[in-house]
C-alpha positions in Angstrom: 96.2 118.2 98.7 98.7 118.8 101.5 101.4 116.1 101.9 101.9 115.0 105.5 105.5 114.9 106.5 107.3 113.1 109.3 108.2 114.6 112.6 111.7 115.7 111.3 111.1 117.3 107.8 114.6 118.9 107.8 116.0 115.5 107.0 115.3 113.6 103.8 112.9 110.7 104.5 114.0 107.2 103.6 110.6 106.7 101.9 108.4 109.3 100.5 104.8 108.2 99.1 103.0 110.9 97.2 99.4 110.5 95.8 99.8 106.8 95.3 96.9 105.0 93.6 96.2 101.3 92.6 93.1 100.6 90.7 92.1 97.1 89.5 89.8 97.1 86.4 86.5 95.2 86.5 85.5 93.7 83.2 82.2 92.3 81.8 81.6 88.7 81.4 81.5 87.1 77.8 83.4 86.8 74.7 84.0 90.6 74.3 85.2 91.9 77.7 84.8 95.5 78.3 85.9 97.5 81.3 82.8 98.3 83.4 84.4 99.7 86.5 87.4 99.6 88.7 88.3 98.7 92.3 90.0 101.6 93.9 92.1 99.6 96.4 94.5 102.4 97.1 93.2 105.8 96.4 95.6 108.9 96.7 97.7 108.2 99.8 100.8 110.2 100.9 103.1 109.8 103.8 106.8 109.9 104.9 108.9 107.4 106.7 112.1 108.5 108.3 115.2 106.2 108.6 115.0 104.1 111.8 111.4 104.7 112.3 108.5 102.3 112.4 105.2 103.4 110.8 102.3 101.3 111.2 99.5 100.9 108.6 96.2 99.8 110.2 92.7 99.2 109.2 90.0 96.6 108.7 90.4 93.7 106.1 90.0 95.3 102.5 91.0 98.7 103.5 94.0 98.7 101.1 97.0 98.1 103.5 98.6 95.1 101.8 98.0 96.6 98.2 99.6 99.8 99.3 102.7 97.9 100.7 103.0 95.9 97.4 102.6 99.0 95.2 105.3 100.8 97.3 107.8 97.9 96.8 106.7 97.7 93.1 105.6 94.1 93.6 102.6 95.3 91.7 102.5 98.4 89.3 100.9 101.5 90.7 98.2 103.1 88.7 99.7 106.6 89.5 101.6 108.4 92.1 105.3 108.5 93.2 107.3 106.4 95.6 110.6 108.2 96.5 113.3 106.0 98.0 116.4 107.7 99.4 119.5 105.7 98.3 123.2 106.7 98.3 122.5 110.3 98.7 119.7 110.7 96.1 116.0 110.2 95.9 114.9 107.6 93.3 111.3 107.4 92.1 110.5 103.7 92.1 107.5 104.1 89.9 109.5 105.4 87.0 112.2 102.7 87.1 112.3 99.8 84.7 112.6 96.2 86.1 116.2 96.2 85.2 116.8 99.5 87.0 114.8 98.4 89.9 116.6 95.0 90.6 119.7 96.5 92.5 117.4 98.6 94.8 115.5 95.5 95.9 118.5 94.5 98.0 117.5 97.5 100.2 113.7 96.8 100.3 112.6 93.4 101.6 109.3 92.0 102.7 108.2 89.7 105.6 104.9 87.9 104.6 101.7 87.2 106.6 101.7 83.4 106.4 104.9 82.0 107.6 104.2 78.6 105.8 102.9 79.5 102.3 105.7 82.0 101.9 108.3 79.2 102.2 109.0 76.8 99.4 108.3 73.3 100.9 110.8 71.7 98.4 113.7 73.8 99.4 115.8 73.6 102.6 115.9 76.4 105.0 119.5 77.1 103.9 118.4 77.4 100.2 115.4 79.6 101.1 117.4 82.1 103.2 120.3 82.1 100.8 118.1 82.3 97.5 118.3 86.4 97.5 122.1 86.2 97.5 122.1 83.7 94.7 119.7 85.7 92.6 121.6 88.9 93.1 124.9 87.1 92.6 126.3 88.4 95.9 127.6 85.1 97.4 128.4 81.5 96.6 130.0 78.4 98.2 131.4 78.8 101.6 130.7 82.5 101.7 127.0 81.8 101.0 126.8 79.1 103.7 128.4 81.3 106.3 126.1 84.1 105.6 123.1 81.9 105.8 124.3 80.5 109.1 124.9 84.1 110.5 121.3 85.2 109.4 119.8 82.1 111.1 121.6 82.7 114.3 120.7 86.3 114.4 117.0 85.5 114.4 117.4 82.9 117.1 117.7 79.6 115.1 120.6 77.1 115.0 123.2 76.4 112.3 122.0 72.9 111.8 118.5 74.2 111.0 119.7 75.1 107.4 119.5 71.5 106.2 115.9 71.0 107.3 112.7 71.8 105.4 110.0 74.2 106.5 107.5 71.5 107.6 109.8 70.6 110.4 109.4 73.9 112.2 106.6 75.6 114.2 104.8 78.7 113.0 107.1 81.0 115.1 110.2 79.4 113.8 109.0 79.6 110.2 108.4 83.3 110.6 112.0 83.7 111.9 113.1 81.9 108.7 111.2 84.6 106.8 112.8 87.3 108.8 116.3 85.7 108.2 115.5 85.7 104.4 114.7 89.4 104.6 117.7 90.3 106.6 120.3 88.5 104.6 120.3 91.3 102.0 121.2 93.9 104.6 118.2 96.1 103.7 117.3 99.5 105.0 113.6 99.1 104.7 111.4 96.1 105.7 107.9 95.8 105.0 106.2 93.5 107.5 102.8 92.5 106.2 100.8 91.2 109.1 103.9 89.6 110.2 102.6 88.3 113.6 98.8 88.0 113.0 99.0 84.2 112.1 101.0 83.3 115.3 99.9 82.5 118.8 99.9 85.5 121.3 102.9 84.2 123.2 104.8 83.7 119.9 103.7 87.0 118.7 105.5 88.7 121.7 108.8 86.8 120.9 108.7 87.9 117.2 107.8 91.5 118.0 110.7 91.6 120.5 113.0 90.1 117.9 112.0 92.8 115.3 112.6 95.6 117.9 116.1 94.1 118.7 116.9 93.8 115.1 115.8 97.4 114.4 118.0 98.7 117.2 121.1 96.6 116.2 120.8 97.1 112.4 119.2 100.6 112.2 116.2 99.2 110.3 113.1 101.1 109.1 109.8 99.3 109.3 106.5 99.6 107.5 104.4 97.6 109.8 101.0 96.4 108.5 98.6 95.1 111.1 95.0 95.1 112.3 95.8 94.6 115.9 96.0 98.1 117.4 97.6 96.8 120.7 100.5 95.3 118.7 100.8 98.6 116.6 100.9 100.6 119.8 103.7 98.5 121.2 106.1 98.5 118.2 105.2 101.7 116.0 106.4 105.3 116.4 103.5 106.5 114.1 100.4 105.1 112.5 98.4 105.6 109.2 94.9 104.6 109.6 93.4 103.3 106.2 89.8 103.1 105.2 88.4 102.1 101.8 91.9 102.7 100.2 92.5 106.2 101.7 94.6 107.3 104.7 92.0 108.8 107.1 94.4 109.5 110.0 98.2 109.9 110.4 100.1 110.9 113.4 102.3 109.9 116.4 101.0 106.7 117.9 100.6 108.0 121.4 98.7 111.1 120.1 96.4 108.8 118.0 95.6 106.6 121.0 95.1 109.7 123.4 93.2 111.9 121.0 91.7 110.3 117.7 90.5 112.8 115.4 88.7 110.6 112.9 85.5 108.7 113.8 86.9 105.5 112.3 90.0 105.6 114.3 87.7 106.2 117.4 85.7 103.1 116.6 88.9 101.0 116.1 90.2 102.0 119.3 86.9 101.5 121.1 86.9 97.9 119.9 90.2 97.0 121.4 89.6 94.6 124.4 90.6 95.8 127.8 92.0 93.6 130.6 90.0 95.5 133.0 86.6 93.6 133.5 84.9 96.9 134.7 85.4 98.6 131.3 82.7 97.8 129.0 83.4 97.8 125.2 81.6 100.4 123.1 79.2 98.9 120.5 80.8 98.3 117.1 80.3 100.9 114.5 77.2 100.2 112.6 77.0 99.1 108.9 79.3 97.3 106.5 82.8 98.2 105.2 82.5 100.5 102.2 83.1 98.7 98.8 86.1 100.3 97.0 84.5 99.2 93.7 81.5 101.5 94.4 82.5 103.8 97.3 80.0 106.1 99.0 80.0 109.7 97.8 82.1 112.2 99.6 83.6 110.7 102.7 83.6 106.8 102.3 82.9 106.4 106.0 79.8 108.7 106.2 77.2 105.8 106.0 78.7 104.4 109.2 79.7 107.6 111.0 77.7 108.9 113.9 79.1 112.4 113.2 78.1 112.4 109.5 76.3 115.6 108.3 74.1 115.7 105.3 75.2 118.2 102.7 78.7 118.2 104.1 80.1 114.7 104.3 78.1 113.1 101.4 78.9 115.5 98.6 79.9 113.6 95.5 83.4 114.3 94.4 84.4 116.0 97.6 86.1 113.6 99.9 87.5 115.3 103.0 91.2 116.2 102.7 93.9 115.0 104.9 94.7 118.1 106.9 97.0 118.9 109.8 95.1 119.5 113.0 98.0 119.8 115.3 101.8 119.1 115.2 102.4 115.5 114.1 98.7 114.8 113.6 96.7 114.7 110.4 93.0 113.5 109.8 90.6 113.4 106.8 87.4 114.5 108.5 85.4 117.6 108.0 84.2 117.5 111.6 87.4 116.3 113.3 87.3 119.0 116.1 83.7 117.7 117.1 85.0 114.2 117.2 87.8 115.0 119.5 85.3 117.0 121.9 82.9 114.0 121.9 85.8 111.6 122.8 86.8 114.1 125.7 83.1 114.1 126.8 83.0 110.3 126.8 86.1 110.1 128.9 84.9 112.6 131.5 81.6 110.7 131.8 83.3 107.5 132.7 85.5 109.1 135.4 
């Protein structure tokens, strides 16, 4: 399998994911439990993320986005594959490190969670929540701890006096800012934002997205941005990886993906994005149900729903389409990618 690289391969990526897999076993019921199958939540994904870049991971619910992010951060243990993190001039394989070796590196990798309420301990004040990472890593205490908490709160648009309040006293947008402050207080280089704005109102989403962009420019942050809203991804991301049934089916520059999608699944996702123009009619949703990662279809997992699927090519057991480079900065896992692009061009010409 070819490994897709970032636009600037001459520099060492901050994060390199290679052939990452995460399978969850399925056991039989009863007194003697036997393994009878597995859920292939993440199945052989590879990509690079350059320092200062924002890579979006998009797809339907159940496509493996969050599982991939948690496996990358070692919040869950990957089944196989490598996660290389560039730190102090060397690339460290996170999948090979013990919990003790991994702990100092966690300062450089932080996560913003989807639900801004359940991710905050309701029994702790905001100051304790934001300052907890510093306490765990023994990096600050006393007055220094309080000052750094206040600095983090102010940086995300909150007030110093908010540190003595509890999470229930804040709105959803404010609670997400608390989560961002908690992630920032460790001065990380990589932040994984797991559906960080999906639970917020649209107006609040815009405020949080603008905050994340400002913080990235100010602190030179690198984002792995997980979302299902393609309009948000287009606004904040430099590149995007489209996932379906645990695999990356398209990867490339965000503008190129929007202008010329090579994979039928990407094409279907883009066709479903609402347009503010009332004269533009949405294309019908792609037929069929999302593939089951516990029992994926043979060959290309998307072929039962794909209008371009070809019998004897796309449905051959044990032969999923490889992720191949189709042009500079754009990769797709589709046997008929060139025909998909031509069909998209024909559709655009017919609407002019």
